[in-house]
C-alpha positions in Angstrom: 0.0 0.0 0.0 3.1 2.3 0.0 2.0 3.9 -3.3 -1.6 4.9 -2.5 -0.7 6.0 1.1 2.3 8.1 0.3 2.0 9.4 -3.2 -1.6 10.2 -4.1 -3.1 13.4 -2.7 -6.7 14.5 -3.6 -5.4 18.1 -4.0 -3.0 16.9 -6.8 -5.6 16.1 -9.4 -6.6 18.7 -11.9 -8.3 19.2 -15.2 -5.9 21.4 -17.0 -7.6 23.9 -19.3 -4.5 25.6 -20.6 -3.1 25.5 -24.2 -1.2 22.7 -25.9 2.2 24.1 -24.9 4.4 21.8 -22.8 6.2 24.7 -21.1 2.9 26.3 -20.1 1.8 23.0 -18.6 5.1 22.7 -16.6 4.7 26.3 -15.3 1.1 25.5 -14.1 2.4 22.3 -12.4 5.3 24.1 -10.8 3.0 26.8 -9.4 0.7 24.2 -7.8 3.5 22.0 -6.5 5.5 25.0 -5.0 2.3 26.3 -3.3 1.7 22.9 -1.8 5.5 22.6 -0.8 6.1 19.4 -2.8 9.1 20.6 -4.9 12.2 22.8 -4.9 12.4 25.8 -7.2 14.8 23.8 -9.5 12.0 21.4 -10.4 10.6 22.9 -13.6 14.0 23.4 -15.3 14.9 19.8 -14.3 11.6 18.5 -15.7 12.1 20.4 -19.0 15.7 19.2 -19.4 14.9 15.6 -18.5 11.9 15.5 -20.9 14.1 16.8 -23.7 16.7 14.0 -23.1 14.4 11.2 -22.0 10.8 11.7 -23.4 8.0 10.2 -21.4 5.1 10.2 -23.8 3.4 6.8 -24.2 0.6 5.9 -26.6 -1.6 3.3 -24.9 -4.3 1.3 -26.7 -6.9 3.8 -25.6 -5.2 7.2 -25.1 -1.9 8.9 -24.9 -0.2 9.6 -21.5 3.0 11.2 -20.3 4.9 10.5 -17.1 7.3 13.4 -16.6 9.7 13.0 -13.7 13.1 14.1 -12.5 15.8 13.4 -9.9 14.9 13.2 -6.2 17.0 16.2 -5.3 14.3 18.5 -6.8 11.6 16.9 -4.6 10.6 17.8 -1.0 7.7 15.4 -0.6 6.8 12.4 -2.8 3.7 12.8 -5.1 1.9 11.9 -8.2 0.2 14.9 -9.8 -2.5 13.7 -12.2 -3.7 16.1 -14.9 -6.4 15.4 -17.4 -5.6 17.6 -20.3 -8.6 19.4 -21.8 -6.4 20.1 -24.9 -3.8 17.5 -25.7 -0.2 18.5 -25.0 2.7 17.4 -27.3 5.3 15.2 -25.6 8.2 13.3 -27.0 7.5 9.6 -27.4 9.3 7.4 -24.9 12.4 5.7 -26.4 12.7 8.2 -29.2 14.1 11.7 -29.8 12.1 12.5 -33.0 8.6 11.2 -32.5 5.8 12.8 -30.6 2.4 12.0 -29.1 -0.4 14.3 -28.0 -1.1 13.4 -24.4 -4.6 13.3 -22.9 -3.2 12.8 -19.4 0.0 13.7 -17.7 1.2 12.0 -14.5 3.9 14.2 -13.0 5.9 12.0 -10.6 8.0 13.1 -7.7 10.2 10.7 -5.9 12.4 11.4 -2.9 13.9 7.9 -3.1 15.1 6.4 -6.4 14.1 2.9 -5.5 10.4 3.8 -5.3 10.5 4.7 -8.9 10.5 1.2 -10.3 7.5 0.0 -8.3 5.5 3.1 -9.2 6.3 2.8 -12.9 5.4 -0.9 -13.0 2.0 -0.1 -11.5 1.4 2.8 -13.8 2.3 0.7 -16.8 -0.2 -2.0 -15.7 -2.9 0.6 -15.5 -1.9 2.1 -18.9 -2.2 -1.3 -20.5 -5.5 -2.1 -18.9 -8.0 -1.0 -21.6 -11.0 -1.1 -19.4 -9.3 1.1 -16.7 -8.1 3.5 -19.3 -11.5 3.8 -21.1 -13.0 4.4 -17.6 -10.4 7.0 -16.9 -11.1 8.8 -20.2 -14.8 9.1 -19.3 -14.2 10.8 -16.0 -15.2 14.4 -15.9 -14.1 15.7 -12.5 -11.1 15.5 -10.2 -12.8 13.3 -7.5 -13.8 10.7 -10.0 -10.3 10.6 -11.5 -8.7 10.3 -8.1 -11.0 7.6 -6.9 -10.6 5.5 -10.1 -6.8 5.7 -10.0 -6.3 5.1 -6.3 -8.7 2.2 -6.4 -6.8 0.7 -9.3 -3.5 1.0 -7.4 -5.0 -0.5 -4.2 -6.3 -3.5 -6.2 -2.9 -4.0 -7.8 -1.2 -3.8 -4.4 -3.6 -6.3 -2.9 -3.1 -8.7 -5.7 0.7 -8.6 -5.2 0.5 -9.3 -1.5 
């Protein structure tokens, strides 16, 4: 239950109404995470740099997602900040430097211990590959529904592994 108890916060789910610009999205995320004291001021530059070097966009069978993250030294408190993007935002496709996807969701990840990253990414990938879960997620219209669906998926995954 480490993931649901320590990383998900109801206040870190938003429906982002901004434009399709990646830098604008990062600025929005930075403002929220700074206000909530989850990150250091170095976070946004680190996210932009890492995303340029190691793109995190992923086309799932049902929608496109991105999972931007950076090194633990930019993080004060661990988090997953979930954003449903009202207007898709262009991200580099994972594993490439010249292909792009238009993400419908962005999961900004903050780790303060590197070893937590693998477990979280494995659970996220399981959700992204679950067509029923992703179709259900795509249909959600408000932050509470999104939060409940994702945390319930993670709780179920955690219980199945115990």
